[in-house]
N, C-alpha and C positions, 0 to 999 in steps of 0.2 A: 612439745617446742621442736622446732624444725632448726636443721645448720644454718641456715638463709639467717633468720630470725636471732639464732643465737651471735653469729659473727656480726651480723651489725648491731645489736646491744654492745659488744664487748667496745667496736670503734667507736662507738656515741660514747661508752664510760674513755675509753683512751681520751678523745678529744674533750670533753668536759673534766677530768681529773689535772690532763696537762694544761689548759686553759687556767684553770683554778690555782697550780702551784708555780705556774708562770707568774700570776699575780700577786700572790701571796709574797714569791721569791724577788718582784721587783719592787711593788710598791711598799710594802711590809717588813717584817723581819723574819718570817719564813717560820714562824710558830703554829702555822697551823691556821690561822685565824683566830689564835688561844686570845684575842681582847676584842672580837667582834660577836655580836649577839644579836639573832640569830646566827650559828655558825653556817658559813654560806656550802660546807662540803652537806647540808642537809640537802640540796639544790639536785645533785647526781642521785641523791638515794632516793629521794620519792620521786622525780622523774623516771628511773628503772623501776622501780616498784608499781608507780602506776602505768607505765606503758607496757613490760613483759610480764610482771607478775613476782612472785615471792621468791622466786630462784634468782633468780638476775637482781633483784632486789636485795636477796640478803647478800649475792658476790658484792654489790656495790658498798651497801653497809661496810664489809667486811674491807672494802680496799680503802675506805674513807676512816675507819675505825685504825689500820694499818699508817696511815700515814698521820694520823691526828697521835698516836701513841709513838712513831718514831720523832717526830718534832719535837724539838729543844726547847722544852716549855721553861721558863724562869722559875726557879725555886727559890720557898724562903727558907733559908738555912735554919732557923729556929722555930719554924711551922710544924702541925701535928702531920705524920706521917700518912696515917689514916685519911686524914681528910684528903690528904694530896692524891691520894691512892683513888679515894670515892670521885673526886672533880676529875680525874684523869679518865676512869670507867663511863661516866658518868653518860656521854654524850655517845661513845660505843654501844653502850645500853639501848638508849633511846633509839639509834639509828637502825638497828638491830628489829629491836618490838615493833617500830612503827613500819619497817619494810615487810616485816612477817603481815602485820595486819591487814596494811594496804596493798602488800601481793598476791595474798590469800583474796582480797575481794575482787583484786583484779584478775586473779587466775580464774575465781569463778565467771565475772563475766565475759571473760574470752573464751572459756566452754562454752558459755553459752550461745556468744557468736557464732563459733566453730557448729555447734548441735544445728541453731538455724539456717547457717550457710549450706550445712547436709539436708536439710529438710526441704529445702528453696531447692535443692539440685535435684534430688527425688523428685519434687512436686514436678520441676521442669522435664524430669523426663517420664513423669506419668504423662503430663500433657502431650508431650512431643509421641509417644504410644496412641493415648486419646486421637490426635491429631490424624496419626498414619491409620488407625482405625476407619475416623470418620473419613479419610480418604477413601478407603479400600471399600467402606460402605457406599460412598458415592460413585465410585466406579462400577460396583456389582449392581446397584440400581440404574447407570446408564445403561450398563450392558443388558439387564431385567428388561429396560424400556425398549429397549433395542430388538431384542428377542421378541417381546409379547407384538411390537409394532411390524415385524416379521411374519413372527404367525400369523396373526391377522392378515397378510397378506397372502401368506401360503394358502388359508383357509378361503379366500377371497379367490385365489388362481382355479386351488382345486374343483370349487363350484364352477367356475367358467370351463375347467376341462370335462368338468361332468357332463355340461351341458353339448360341450363338441362331441363326447364319445356315442351322444343318440343322434347326431344329425346324420341326416343318412348321405351325403357324400364322403365316400372311403377316405379321400385323402385329409379331410377334416379330422375324422377316427383315428389315422396314423399319426396326427400332428399331436393329438389329443392325448393319446399312449407316450410321445414322446417327453409332451410338456411332463404328464404323470412321474416318469422317471426322473426328471429332473429336478422338480420337486422334493422327491424321494431321497434320489442321490446330494442334492444340491450342489449341483457341477451340471455344465453343459458339453464336457467332455467326456464324453460316453458313447458307447457303438453295441448293439443290438444283433445280434448275428446269430441269423436262421444257419443251420446245421443239417445238412442233408449229406448223408455218407462221409467221406472225409474232405467236406469243403463246407467252409462257412461262408455267408453273404449277406453284409449290412442290410438291417432292414428298418431298424430305429434308430437314432443318433442324435446326439445334441448339436445345437450351432458350433458349438466349439471344436465340436469331432468333425466338420465337414468335408475338412482338407484331405482328413486319414484314408486310406487305403479302406475301399468297399469289399474286397476278400479277404479271407481268414487265411493266413498259409497253411498247408497242411500241418507243416511240423509244429508251430504253434498249437494247431489245434489238438494234433496227437499229443503231444505233452499233457494239455489242459484236461484232455480226456482220461489221463493216466492219472492227472492228480485226484479227477473226483471229488476236490473241495475248492475252497474258496483259498486263492493264491495272494499271497500278502509280500509283502518287501521285507522279508525277517534278517536279510542278511546272508543267508544260508544259497550257498553256490547253487543247489538246486530249482529255488525260488527266483534267483537273480536270471538263471539261463531260460525258466520257461516266462518271465513276464520281459525279458530282454525286444527291446521295441515296442511292447505292445502296451503296456501301462501299470496303475499298480495294484490291481485286482481284475482277477476273473472270475466272475462267479456261473459256474454251467447251470443250466436250466434244465429238467429233465423229466421226462414224462412218467403221469403219475403211474401209469398201468405197468408198461416195462420196465420202468427205470432208466431208459435210453437217454444217449443226450439229445437234446432237439433244438439247444440254442445255446448263448453263451454272452451273456451281459458283461464288457469290458468298462472296464473305469479308467480313462488315459490317466486322470489326472485328481488329484483330491489336492486342498491345502494341507498340511501336518498336522492341524489341529484337529481335523475329522479321521484321521488313520489312526483309528481306536474300533478295540475287540466290538464295541457297543454297537459302532455305525455298521461293522461289517454281517454283526448280525444281523442288522436292517436290512441292509442290500442283500444280505441273504434271502431273505424274505421277500426284498419285491423283487428276485430273481423265482421262487417261488410262484409268485403271484403271477409275474409273466408265464410260466409255465401254464395255468389254468386258459388263460387269454390268447396264446400264440397260435392253439391250434384254430380257434375262428378268423383271426386276423390272418393269420398267414395260409389257410384254408379257402375261406369267405373270401376276405376282404382283399387280401393282397392281388387275386386277378382279376378283381374289379375295379384295379386302378388303371389311369390312363395310362398308354404306352411311356413316357417318360419317366413313371414311376419302376416298373417292373420290366423293360426292353431287359433281354440277356441278365437277368436275374440281377441286377446292378442298381436298384432302385437306393440311394445312398441321402437322400432327405434335401 
């Protein structure tokens, strides 16, 4: 039993016994209701045993017994002393036995209620966990549905792009390459630079990168050539220096035969959720694919474009 219940039981016993003592001394002779049957002191004993169990019940029986024994009972001078002691101790013994029996029954009942309460709390916790799990599953289901719908759309767009690739119009073929890169990178903010010597000129780019410079500075190009690999914003000083003002990733496109740098795919921006090693590996594969098509599109298709596409090597989409 916790402290609050003990304090509450003590206050209730104090009020009950104070009330009974006041009635006994105000309206009766103050002999602990010796001539009243049944004795009113049964009331607090039974109430405490029923409400709080055997512990508080026995405490109440002890208080009632003390009041009963301390009361000035009328004694018959010629009476039997043994009979007097029996009469004096009968009620305290009955109070103790009843408080113990009733209290134990109450203690079992209270223990059962507490166990049921703990079981109910455990069930509530499990229900909350199940509800959280269901909500998580629903969220995953929605995400999968969106992903499936998006992937279906991506497949449809890829088919449409493949149709543009076989178009005789060079401009349509270039736009198709741009759309394929955007589908693979999942961003429209990219630029593919054709590297010729120490200069990089934009050839393919996404719509979100239309406002960016068409020339890659010699300094950035030299740093990228020295890096020789995918550059990620890993927080290092060299990475920040190389990508400063450029983007989040620079993927070199190299010639299969000579290994020389012939292009650079620059991803200017990506959502943080896509900045992963697997995504960079996928983009590296895209850069390798650009290596295979760059010779044909930069050597054969670009010269066939109208003047607005390749004048002064500043075609920027």
